[in-house]
C-alpha positions as CSV (number, residue, x, y, z in Angstrom):
1,M,13.2,6.8,0.3
2,I,13.8,3.4,1.8
3,V,10.6,1.5,2.6
4,S,10.9,-1.7,4.6
5,T,8.5,-4.2,6.2
6,S,11.1,-4.9,9.0
7,E,12.0,-2.7,11.9
8,R,15.6,-2.3,10.7
9,V,17.3,-1.5,7.4
10,A,20.5,-3.5,6.8
11,G,23.5,-1.2,6.9
12,H,21.6,1.7,8.4
13,R,20.6,2.9,11.8
14,V,17.6,4.9,12.8
15,V,18.6,8.3,14.2
16,R,15.2,9.7,14.6
17,T,11.6,8.4,14.7
18,L,9.1,10.8,13.2
19,G,5.9,8.8,13.7
20,L,3.1,7.1,11.9
21,V,2.5,7.8,8.2
22,R,-0.2,6.4,6.0
23,G,-1.7,6.4,2.6
24,N,-5.0,5.0,1.4
25,T,-7.3,4.7,-1.5
26,I,-10.8,3.4,-2.1
27,R,-11.5,1.6,-5.3
28,A,-14.7,0.4,-6.8
29,R,-15.3,-2.5,-9.2
30,H,-16.2,-1.7,-12.8
31,V,-19.4,-3.3,-14.2
32,G,-17.6,-4.3,-17.4
33,K,-14.8,-5.9,-15.6
34,D,-17.3,-7.7,-13.3
35,I,-18.9,-9.4,-16.3
36,T,-15.5,-10.7,-17.4
37,A,-14.6,-11.7,-13.9
38,A,-17.9,-13.6,-13.6
39,F,-17.1,-15.7,-16.7
40,R,-13.6,-16.4,-15.3
41,N,-15.2,-17.4,-12.0
42,I,-17.2,-20.1,-13.9
43,V,-14.2,-21.6,-15.7
44,G,-11.6,-20.9,-13.0
45,G,-8.3,-19.2,-13.1
46,E,-6.9,-15.9,-12.0
47,I,-9.2,-12.9,-12.3
48,S,-6.6,-10.6,-13.8
49,E,-8.9,-7.6,-13.8
50,Y,-9.1,-7.6,-10.0
51,T,-5.4,-8.4,-9.7
52,K,-4.6,-5.3,-11.7
53,L,-7.1,-3.2,-9.8
54,L,-5.7,-4.2,-6.4
55,G,-2.1,-3.8,-7.7
56,E,-2.8,-0.2,-8.7
57,A,-4.5,0.5,-5.4
58,R,-1.4,-0.8,-3.5
59,E,0.9,1.4,-5.5
60,Q,-1.3,4.5,-5.0
61,A,-1.5,3.8,-1.2
62,L,2.3,3.4,-1.1
63,D,2.9,6.5,-3.1
64,R,0.6,8.5,-0.8
65,M,2.4,7.1,2.3
66,V,5.8,8.0,0.9
67,A,4.6,11.5,0.1
68,E,3.4,12.0,3.7
69,A,6.8,10.7,5.0
70,N,8.7,13.1,2.6
71,G,6.5,16.0,3.9
72,I,7.7,15.5,7.5
73,G,11.4,15.1,6.5
74,A,11.8,11.3,6.6
75,N,14.1,9.3,4.4
76,G,12.8,5.9,5.4
77,I,9.7,4.1,6.5
78,V,9.9,0.9,8.6
79,M,7.4,-1.6,9.8
80,V,5.2,-1.1,6.6
81,R,1.9,-2.9,6.6
82,F,-1.2,-3.1,4.4
83,S,-4.8,-3.4,5.5
84,T,-7.9,-3.7,3.5
85,S,-11.6,-3.3,4.3
86,M,-14.8,-3.2,2.5
87,V,-16.5,0.2,2.7
88,M,-19.6,-0.8,0.7
89,S,-20.7,-3.4,-1.7
90,G,-18.2,-3.4,-4.6
91,A,-15.8,-0.9,-3.0
92,A,-12.8,-1.5,-0.8
93,E,-10.2,0.6,1.0
94,L,-6.5,-0.3,0.8
95,L,-4.4,1.3,3.5
96,A,-0.6,1.3,3.7
97,Y,1.0,2.4,7.0
98,G,4.3,2.5,8.7
99,T,6.7,4.4,10.9
100,A,8.5,7.4,9.3
101,V,12.2,7.6,10.3
102,V,15.4,9.3,9.5
103,I,18.2,6.8,8.8
104,E,21.8,7.0,8.1
105,P,24.5,4.5,6.9
106,E,26.3,2.8,9.7
């Protein structure tokens, strides 16, 4: 599966557009990690606990989007985007979406 943020994939042409595919996950913060993050917020620097949490959420959302595209017969996804939103205090949704396509080499 080729996943691209652009509308074209170099060396390939889109032969069929299958439509919108998406994958999402909702993640909540962990109290223990919040304590560590609060200390880091005081002294400055990257809050690696949250970086890891959001990285895992992105990968899960991408995996779910690719699974949906595979399910409808796509071999590529173009125009991939990410969106986030807070669903409640301490919990956020991460959404990956794009257009499922069938591509072939030029």
